[in-house]
PALOZA-251002 format. One line per 3 residues: number of its first residue (from 1); their letters; for each residue x, y, z of C-alpha. Coordinates in steps of 0.2 Angstrom, whole numbers, always signed. Example, Ala and Ser with C-alpha at 12.3 -4.5 7.8 and 13.67 -1.06 7.14 Angstrom:
BEGIN
1	AS	+62 -22 +39 ~ +68 -5 +36
END
This chain:
BEGIN
1	MRA	+2237 -192 +64 ~ +2239 -210 +71 ~ +2257 -216 +76
4	LAF	+2250 -234 +71 ~ +2241 -229 +55 ~ +2256 -225 +44
7	IVM	+2250 -239 +30 ~ +2251 -233 +13 ~ +2248 -243 -3
10	AAS	+2266 -246 -10 ~ +2260 -245 -28 ~ +2252 -227 -26
13	MVA	+2268 -222 -18 ~ +2279 -227 -32 ~ +2267 -218 -43
16	VVH	+2269 -202 -34 ~ +2287 -202 -36 ~ +2288 -208 -54
19	AQA	+2273 -199 -62 ~ +2272 -185 -50 ~ +2253 -185 -55
22	SGP	+2248 -176 -37 ~ +2261 -162 -38 ~ +2277 -162 -27
25	TYA	+2280 -176 -15 ~ +2283 -171 +4 ~ +2302 -175 +0
28	QYL	+2303 -162 -13 ~ +2294 -150 -2 ~ +2307 -153 +12
31	TAQ	+2321 -150 +0 ~ +2314 -134 -7 ~ +2312 -128 +12
34	ALA	+2329 -134 +17 ~ +2337 -124 +2 ~ +2327 -108 +6
37	HHP	+2332 -109 +25 ~ +2350 -113 +21 ~ +2358 -102 +8
40	EVL	+2374 -109 +11 ~ +2369 -126 +4 ~ +2371 -127 -15
43	GLT	+2365 -144 -18 ~ +2353 -157 -8 ~ +2348 -174 -15
46	MHV	+2339 -188 -6 ~ +2341 -206 -10 ~ +2328 -217 -5
49	TPP	+2320 -234 -9 ~ +2301 -231 -10 ~ +2290 -243 -2
52	GGA	+2287 -258 -13 ~ +2302 -251 -24 ~ +2317 -263 -30
55	DNV	+2329 -249 -31 ~ +2336 -235 -21 ~ +2333 -219 -32
58	IIA	+2333 -199 -31 ~ +2317 -194 -24 ~ +2321 -175 -22
61	SNV	+2335 -165 -28 ~ +2340 -148 -35 ~ +2355 -155 -44
64	APL	+2350 -171 -50 ~ +2337 -179 -60 ~ +2323 -188 -50
67	GKV	+2322 -207 -52 ~ +2341 -209 -55 ~ +2347 -225 -47
70	ADQ	+2358 -223 -33 ~ +2377 -227 -37 ~ +2390 -236 -27
73	DDL	+2394 -222 -16 ~ +2376 -219 -11 ~ +2373 -237 -6
76	RVI	+2390 -238 +3 ~ +2384 -224 +14 ~ +2367 -232 +17
79	KSQ	+2374 -248 +22 ~ +2389 -242 +32 ~ +2380 -228 +40
82	QPL	+2396 -218 +38 ~ +2398 -202 +29 ~ +2406 -198 +13
85	VEV	+2415 -182 +12 ~ +2424 -176 -4 ~ +2428 -160 -15
88	TRS	+2419 -161 -32 ~ +2427 -162 -49 ~ +2424 -144 -51
91	GDR	+2434 -140 -35 ~ +2421 -127 -29 ~ +2410 -138 -19
94	LAV	+2412 -150 -5 ~ +2400 -165 -6 ~ +2395 -172 +11
97	ELP	+2384 -187 +10 ~ +2376 -193 +25 ~ +2364 -207 +31
100	LLD	+2347 -199 +31 ~ +2336 -203 +47 ~ +2319 -201 +52
103	ASL	+2312 -193 +69 ~ +2316 -210 +78 ~ +2334 -209 +70
106	RPV	+2330 -224 +59 ~ +2340 -225 +43 ~ +2328 -221 +28
109	GAL	+2341 -218 +14 ~ +2356 -205 +10 ~ +2356 -186 +10
112	AIQ	+2369 -178 -1 ~ +2374 -160 +2 ~ +2385 -148 -7
115	LAF	+2392 -133 +1 ~ +2403 -120 -6 ~ +2422 -124 -5
118	KPG	+2439 -116 -7 ~ +2455 -123 -5 ~ +2460 -121 +13
121	ADR	+2442 -121 +20 ~ +2438 -130 +35 ~ +2431 -147 +30
124	QAL	+2427 -151 +48 ~ +2416 -136 +50 ~ +2407 -138 +33
127	TAA	+2404 -157 +38 ~ +2396 -152 +53 ~ +2385 -138 +44
130	AVR	+2379 -153 +33 ~ +2375 -164 +49 ~ +2365 -150 +56
133	VRD	+2354 -149 +40 ~ +2352 -167 +40 ~ +2347 -168 +58
136	ELA	+2334 -153 +55 ~ +2327 -163 +41 ~ +2326 -180 +53
139	RRI	+2315 -170 +64 ~ +2303 -168 +50 ~ +2301 -186 +44
142	SHV	+2290 -198 +51 ~ +2297 -214 +42 ~ +2302 -218 +23
145	ANL	+2284 -218 +16 ~ +2281 -201 +23 ~ +2294 -194 +10
148	VEP	+2284 -200 -5 ~ +2267 -194 +1 ~ +2260 -178 -7
151	ASY	+2267 -162 -1 ~ +2248 -157 +2 ~ +2233 -166 +4
154	DAR	+2221 -150 +2 ~ +2225 -133 -5 ~ +2213 -125 +8
157	VPT	+2226 -129 +21 ~ +2241 -116 +20 ~ +2259 -122 +24
160	NSY	+2263 -104 +32 ~ +2249 -105 +45 ~ +2248 -99 +63
163	GQQ	+2245 -118 +68 ~ +2262 -122 +59 ~ +2271 -108 +70
166	LVD	+2264 -116 +85 ~ +2270 -133 +80 ~ +2288 -127 +75
169	EAM	+2289 -117 +91 ~ +2283 -132 +102 ~ +2295 -144 +93
172	ASY	+2309 -131 +97 ~ +2304 -131 +116 ~ +2301 -148 +117
175	PEI	+2317 -158 +109 ~ +2310 -175 +116 ~ +2294 -174 +104
178	QIL	+2296 -183 +89 ~ +2280 -180 +80 ~ +2267 -167 +83
181	ALH	+2251 -164 +73 ~ +2236 -153 +76 ~ +2219 -157 +68
184	ANV	+2205 -145 +66 ~ +2190 -142 +55 ~ +2193 -131 +40
187	PKT	+2185 -114 +42 ~ +2165 -115 +38 ~ +2166 -134 +35
190	EDN	+2165 -150 +44 ~ +2180 -157 +36 ~ +2193 -161 +50
193	VIV	+2210 -162 +44 ~ +2228 -160 +49 ~ +2231 -141 +50
196	ASN	+2249 -142 +55 ~ +2262 -155 +59 ~ +2282 -158 +59
199	IGR	+2280 -172 +47 ~ +2269 -164 +33 ~ +2252 -172 +28
202	LGK	+2244 -155 +28 ~ +2225 -157 +24 ~ +2225 -176 +27
205	KGD	+2208 -180 +33 ~ +2206 -186 +51 ~ +2204 -205 +53
208	EDD	+2191 -214 +64 ~ +2203 -213 +80 ~ +2205 -194 +77
211	LRL	+2187 -192 +76 ~ +2181 -204 +89 ~ +2193 -193 +101
214	IRT	+2186 -177 +96 ~ +2168 -184 +99 ~ +2171 -193 +116
217	EKP	+2186 -182 +122 ~ +2194 -199 +128 ~ +2213 -198 +125
220	NLE	+2220 -211 +112 ~ +2236 -219 +120 ~ +2246 -232 +110
223	INS	+2264 -238 +107 ~ +2267 -241 +90 ~ +2269 -258 +81
226	EGN	+2289 -257 +82 ~ +2287 -253 +101 ~ +2298 -238 +98
229	RFE	+2286 -224 +99 ~ +2272 -218 +111 ~ +2258 -207 +105
232	AEL	+2246 -197 +115 ~ +2232 -190 +106 ~ +2222 -178 +116
235	VLR	+2208 -165 +113 ~ +2214 -148 +106 ~ +2207 -134 +116
238	DVS	+2205 -115 +113 ~ +2209 -102 +127 ~ +2191 -104 +132
241	GSN	+2193 -123 +135 ~ +2182 -126 +120 ~ +2185 -143 +110
244	IGA	+2192 -138 +92 ~ +2200 -153 +87 ~ +2214 -166 +91
247	VGV	+2233 -164 +95 ~ +2244 -180 +93 ~ +2260 -179 +102
250	VFG	+2273 -194 +99 ~ +2288 -198 +110 ~ +2302 -210 +109
253	YKP	+2298 -226 +118 ~ +2308 -241 +126 ~ +2301 -255 +136
256	GDD	+2300 -249 +154 ~ +2297 -230 +150 ~ +2284 -222 +161
259	KIA	+2269 -220 +150 ~ +2260 -210 +162 ~ +2274 -198 +163
262	LQR	+2274 -196 +144 ~ +2255 -193 +144 ~ +2258 -179 +157
265	RAE	+2271 -171 +146 ~ +2258 -172 +131 ~ +2246 -163 +142
268	QVQ	+2258 -151 +146 ~ +2260 -147 +127 ~ +2242 -148 +125
271	AGL	+2239 -134 +138 ~ +2253 -123 +131 ~ +2245 -124 +114
274	SRR	+2228 -121 +122 ~ +2234 -104 +129 ~ +2238 -97 +112
277	ITN	+2224 -102 +102 ~ +2208 -91 +101 ~ +2197 -102 +90
280	SGN	+2200 -116 +77 ~ +2199 -104 +63 ~ +2216 -94 +72
283	LFE	+2226 -110 +67 ~ +2223 -107 +48 ~ +2227 -88 +49
286	PVP	+2243 -84 +38 ~ +2260 -80 +45 ~ +2265 -67 +43
289	YSP	+2248 -60 +45 ~ +2254 -45 +35 ~ +2268 -41 +23
292	NPP	+2279 -33 +34 ~ +2273 -37 +52 ~ +2282 -27 +66
295	VAP	+2295 -35 +78 ~ +2291 -29 +95 ~ +2302 -39 +108
298	LAQ	+2298 -30 +124 ~ +2279 -30 +119 ~ +2279 -49 +117
301	QLV	+2290 -51 +132 ~ +2277 -41 +142 ~ +2262 -50 +135
304	DAT	+2270 -68 +139 ~ +2275 -62 +156 ~ +2259 -56 +161
307	LGK	+2250 -71 +155 ~ +2260 -80 +166 ~ +2257 -70 +181
310	HPE	+2238 -68 +178 ~ +2230 -86 +173 ~ +2214 -78 +173
313	LLI	+2218 -69 +156 ~ +2212 -78 +141 ~ +2219 -66 +129
316	LAL	+2230 -51 +129 ~ +2234 -41 +114 ~ +2243 -24 +112
319	HAK	+2240 -12 +97 ~ +2251 +2 +93 ~ +2259 +11 +78
322	PPG	+2277 +4 +75 ~ +2290 +19 +72 ~ +2288 +25 +54
325	AAE	+2272 +14 +51 ~ +2257 +23 +45 ~ +2244 +12 +54
328	VVI	+2240 +5 +72 ~ +2241 -14 +72 ~ +2244 -28 +84
331	VAS	+2262 -28 +90 ~ +2260 -42 +103 ~ +2247 -55 +108
334	NIG	+2246 -74 +114 ~ +2235 -78 +98 ~ +2246 -72 +84
337	RIG	+2240 -60 +72 ~ +2255 -48 +72 ~ +2253 -35 +60
340	KKA	+2234 -35 +59 ~ +2227 -19 +56 ~ +2216 -11 +71
343	DED	+2198 -10 +68 ~ +2186 +3 +71 ~ +2184 -2 +89
346	DMG	+2203 -1 +92 ~ +2204 +15 +84 ~ +2190 +23 +93
349	VIR	+2198 +17 +110 ~ +2214 +26 +105 ~ +2206 +42 +99
352	TGK	+2193 +45 +112 ~ +2200 +36 +127 ~ +2183 +27 +131
355	PVL	+2184 +9 +133 ~ +2175 -5 +124 ~ +2168 -17 +136
358	EVN	+2158 -31 +127 ~ +2153 -50 +128 ~ +2157 -61 +112
361	EAG	+2144 -69 +102 ~ +2146 -86 +111 ~ +2143 -77 +127
364	NRF	+2159 -86 +136 ~ +2170 -71 +135 ~ +2172 -53 +141
367	EVE	+2183 -40 +132 ~ +2190 -24 +141 ~ +2199 -14 +128
370	IVM	+2207 +1 +135 ~ +2220 +14 +131 ~ +2238 +8 +133
373	LDK	+2249 +21 +142 ~ +2268 +22 +144 ~ +2276 +26 +160
376	SGA	+2273 +45 +159 ~ +2255 +42 +156 ~ +2256 +46 +136
379	NIG	+2242 +36 +125 ~ +2252 +25 +115 ~ +2239 +13 +108
382	ALS	+2226 +1 +114 ~ +2227 -14 +126 ~ +2214 -29 +124
385	AVY	+2211 -40 +139 ~ +2199 -55 +137 ~ +2192 -65 +152
388	AYR	+2181 -80 +154 ~ +2163 -74 +156 ~ +2145 -81 +160
391	SGT	+2128 -74 +164 ~ +2130 -64 +180 ~ +2149 -62 +180
394	DRA	+2153 -45 +187 ~ +2157 -35 +172 ~ +2163 -20 +183
397	ALH	+2175 -30 +191 ~ +2182 -36 +175 ~ +2184 -19 +168
400	IAG	+2194 -15 +185 ~ +2204 -30 +182 ~ +2209 -25 +165
403	EKI	+2214 -8 +170 ~ +2225 -15 +183 ~ +2233 -26 +170
406	RDE	+2236 -9 +159 ~ +2243 +0 +175 ~ +2256 -15 +178
409	LRQ	+2261 -15 +160 ~ +2262 +5 +160 ~ +2276 +3 +174
412	QIP	+2287 -7 +162 ~ +2284 +3 +145 ~ +2297 +19 +145
415	TLA	+2291 +25 +129 ~ +2281 +19 +113 ~ +2298 +15 +104
418	ALF	+2304 +5 +119 ~ +2290 -8 +114 ~ +2301 -13 +98
421	QLS	+2317 -14 +106 ~ +2324 -28 +116 ~ +2322 -26 +136
424	KQG	+2338 -27 +147 ~ +2332 -44 +152 ~ +2329 -50 +135
427	G	+2346 -45 +129
END
């Protein structure tokens, strides 16, 4: 992803909108996602002038035909940047039409939202709900051309990936970020693509700037041609610090802003992501990992707190059998995979109490897998603690360190069932 490399041939964009030869557009994907996440929204329509187009038309909707030319009300909203709120002729819906914005809050068209309505309903509250939907969409739009790009560039890149979960969580934690994109190789290939982002383009191949960064590890730091965005593109690393791709972080910018401070902020995001990625393939794994993944608030809270307290830990994962479940699965970790079924090594640790102590194939990590205990000393599963390793590292010391982690956690786990409940600190 390059903040400055958003040039797309206008003719091809128009063809995508009208012919739909490449499947759904990104605008259609966003519309479907918004409707799925907001059941209170009954109708959603995007009015946009595609790059190179003469008319403002509907590019995505669940209630109106694509390609329909905007009417005077639509154009008035776009020109005035003021909302239009009215009850539909049927009387059972409130139509709220708002300026459609991109991540930099630039107008890119109009967004019409229909909500269920009854006489006496609070129009102000409904309008506020529509604004929230609009603002959520804005955070996922780079610029107008982004909307008419393909929803997917490569079917090998899933939309529900662990990488996408990391992007979504980072965007929520850093509201100042306008664009965040992760590049990595499709598993078992040399094809470097966007694996996750807040602006679509999943599967889009890395450009020369992206690939040069990955080769040289020299950051790309740029202000866009409009002077309102600063991009820091950095190496994407896994928990061992290995180079697995690139991460592009884009912030709003105005003359005089501290570019060094923005770069440091991007590096903070980079480090946070690194702490949660075991390898590049991890990014492509599905979320949810299993059809009915467990929810274990205390278990995840303990993992997160322990990693913060012990920076030497690369990976921490807890395996347990959720209440009512038939199998032992990962219930908490810093690398996703929640719901992943325990393998033979995991089950062997739980059955026999004998630890598994091993170096990974790359020779740079040492795993200590031991029985997980509750406060009373009962066997409630398995704990996997992974440390950095190189030839000559004291394995016995790492084993002891893993047991100390287990014993710290033991004091905070009243029972197995408690792992699946909110702690007092967590609410």
